[in-house]
C-alpha positions in Angstrom: 0.0 0.0 0.0 1.5 3.4 -1.1 0.6 6.1 1.4 1.1 9.9 1.1 1.3 11.4 4.5 1.0 15.2 5.2 1.5 17.4 8.2 0.8 21.2 7.9 -0.1 21.9 11.5 3.1 24.0 12.2 5.8 25.8 10.3 7.6 22.5 10.3 5.7 21.1 7.3 6.3 17.4 6.5 5.3 15.2 3.6 6.2 11.5 3.6 5.8 8.7 1.1 5.5 5.1 2.4 5.1 1.6 1.1 3.2 0.1 4.0 5.5 0.9 6.9 8.7 1.5 4.8 9.6 5.1 4.3 10.3 5.7 0.6 10.9 9.5 0.8 10.3 12.6 2.9 10.3 16.3 2.4 10.7 18.4 5.5 10.7 22.2 5.5 10.7 24.6 8.4 9.8 27.9 6.9 7.6 31.0 7.4 6.5 30.6 3.7 2.9 29.5 3.8 1.9 25.9 3.2 -0.3 27.1 0.4 2.9 27.9 -1.5 5.0 24.9 -0.7 2.7 22.0 -0.1 1.7 21.0 -3.7 5.2 21.6 -5.1 6.6 19.4 -2.3 4.1 16.6 -3.1 5.0 16.8 -6.8 8.7 16.7 -6.0 8.3 13.6 -3.8 6.3 11.7 -6.4 8.4 12.7 -9.4 11.7 11.7 -7.7 10.2 8.3 -7.0 8.8 8.0 -10.6 5.2 8.0 -9.3 2.0 9.9 -10.0 -0.8 10.7 -7.7 -2.7 7.8 -9.3 -0.3 5.4 -7.7 -1.3 6.4 -4.2 -3.5 3.9 -2.4 -4.4 6.1 0.5 -3.6 9.3 2.4 -2.7 10.1 6.0 -3.4 13.6 7.2 -2.4 15.4 10.4 -5.8 17.0 11.3 -4.5 19.0 14.3 -4.1 20.4 16.8 -1.9 23.3 15.6 -2.1 26.3 13.3 -5.7 26.9 12.2 -4.5 28.1 8.8 -2.1 25.3 8.3 -4.7 22.7 9.2 -7.2 24.2 6.7 -4.6 24.1 3.9 -3.7 20.5 4.5 -7.4 19.6 4.9 -8.4 21.3 1.6 -5.5 19.7 -0.3 -6.2 16.1 0.9 -10.0 16.5 0.5 -9.4 17.5 -3.2 -7.1 14.5 -3.7 -9.5 12.1 -2.0 -12.5 13.5 -3.9 -10.7 13.1 -7.3 -9.4 9.6 -6.6 -12.0 8.2 -4.2 -9.1 7.0 -2.1 -9.5 6.9 1.8 -7.8 9.2 4.2 -6.5 8.3 7.7 -6.9 11.2 10.1 -4.0 11.5 12.6 -3.5 13.7 15.6 -0.3 15.8 15.7 0.1 15.1 19.4 -0.2 11.4 18.9 2.3 11.5 16.0 4.8 13.4 18.2 4.3 10.8 21.1 4.8 8.0 18.5 8.4 9.2 18.0 9.2 7.9 21.5 7.3 4.7 21.3 9.1 1.6 22.6 9.5 0.4 26.2 6.2 -0.6 27.8 4.9 1.8 30.4 6.9 4.8 29.2 4.9 8.1 29.8 5.2 10.5 26.9 4.0 14.1 27.0 4.0 16.0 23.6 3.6 19.8 24.0 2.7 22.3 21.3 2.6 26.0 21.8 -1.0 27.0 21.4 -0.3 30.8 21.8 -2.3 33.0 24.2 -0.5 31.4 27.2 -1.9 27.9 26.5 -0.5 24.6 25.3 -1.9 21.7 23.2 -1.0 18.6 25.1 -1.9 15.1 26.3 -0.3 12.2 28.1 0.4 9.0 26.3 1.7 5.6 27.5 3.9 3.6 25.2 3.5 -0.2 24.6 5.8 -1.5 22.0 4.5 -0.2 18.6 1.6 1.7 20.0 0.8 4.6 22.3 -2.3 4.9 24.4 -3.9 8.2 25.4 -3.9 8.5 29.2 -4.9 12.2 29.6 -7.0 13.5 26.8 -5.8 15.9 24.1 -6.9 19.5 24.7 -5.8 23.1 25.0 -4.6 23.6 28.5 -3.3 26.2 30.9 0.3 25.0 31.4 0.2 25.1 35.2 -3.1 23.3 35.5 -2.0 20.7 33.1 1.5 20.0 34.6 0.0 19.8 38.1 -2.4 17.1 36.8 0.4 14.8 35.6 1.8 12.0 37.7 4.3 13.5 40.1 6.3 10.4 40.9 6.8 9.0 37.4 9.5 9.7 34.8 7.9 11.6 31.9 9.4 12.1 28.5 8.5 15.6 27.0 8.9 16.7 23.4 7.5 19.2 21.0 7.9 22.9 20.2 6.4 23.9 23.5 9.6 22.8 25.3 11.4 26.0 24.1 8.9 28.1 25.9 8.1 26.0 29.0 11.5 24.4 29.6 12.0 26.1 33.0 8.4 25.5 34.2 8.7 21.8 33.4 12.0 21.6 35.3 10.4 23.3 38.3 7.5 20.9 38.4 9.3 17.6 37.7 13.0 18.2 38.5 15.0 15.1 37.3 11.9 13.1 36.6 11.4 15.2 33.4 13.2 13.8 30.4 13.3 16.6 27.8 13.7 15.2 24.4 14.6 17.7 21.6 13.7 15.4 18.7 12.9 16.7 15.2 9.6 18.4 15.0 8.9 16.8 11.6 6.2 14.1 11.9 5.4 13.1 8.3 6.9 9.7 8.8 5.0 9.1 12.1 1.7 10.3 10.5 2.3 7.8 7.7 2.9 4.9 10.1 -0.2 5.7 12.2 -2.1 6.2 9.0 -1.1 2.8 7.7 -2.6 1.1 10.7 -5.9 3.0 10.2 -6.0 2.3 6.4 -4.9 -1.4 6.8 -7.9 -1.9 9.1 -10.2 -0.2 6.7 -11.0 2.7 9.1 -10.0 5.5 6.7 -12.6 8.1 5.7 -13.5 9.8 2.5 -13.2 13.6 1.8 -16.7 14.4 3.0 -16.1 12.7 6.4 -12.8 14.4 7.1 -12.8 17.0 9.9 -10.2 19.1 11.7 -9.1 18.7 15.3 -8.9 22.2 16.5 -9.4 21.7 20.3 -10.5 25.3 20.7 -12.3 28.1 18.8 -10.3 30.2 16.3 -10.2 34.0 16.7 -12.7 34.3 13.8 -15.1 32.0 15.5 -14.8 33.8 18.8 -15.4 37.1 17.1 -18.5 35.7 15.3 -19.9 34.3 18.5 -19.5 37.7 20.3 -21.2 39.5 17.4 -24.1 37.0 17.5 -24.5 37.5 21.3 -24.7 41.3 21.0 
């Protein structure tokens, strides 16, 4: 099964091409240039360099959020168009789960991905690793950092990763001392999105374009403004 996996949830855009679980190629770009300008050219480059066309793709894996509202919408619109044109299924994947999947392995390992959600909040969750899988222990949401960190197990070693570490490094150290394992892994998650997507597609749990929805976790500024206007 050939899978095209896409993540546009942060500036660290990532596109991966997989044959089942084997990574064939990957394009990773961390840039302020919008995904609307670089996503399609990156897809074309990845396919052409592997002598493939979009018709050769059997299914898609898309990171549906949380993350940048604009980035999520661009990725969603692109994959919806490809799925509509090809009638191929899409596997929706969470950016937080894909990050946690980078540290999968030893059974019982606690993994906490953190993304900067702006406005003094973080997108986060707590996962537990078990071999090739990660299980959600504390649900994904937009959190106040202090409230979230105080809700985590205080006597367990926890592995942290994600772009939120740069901002909340000191706070994590204050809360967890040497129990915090800060892991500055690459923020590119196209490969992980593809691996998680493969499991979904393999089990025939993919969706078509009209069933694909974003994972925002909170209202956008535009939606907040609209609600305020409606309540006036």
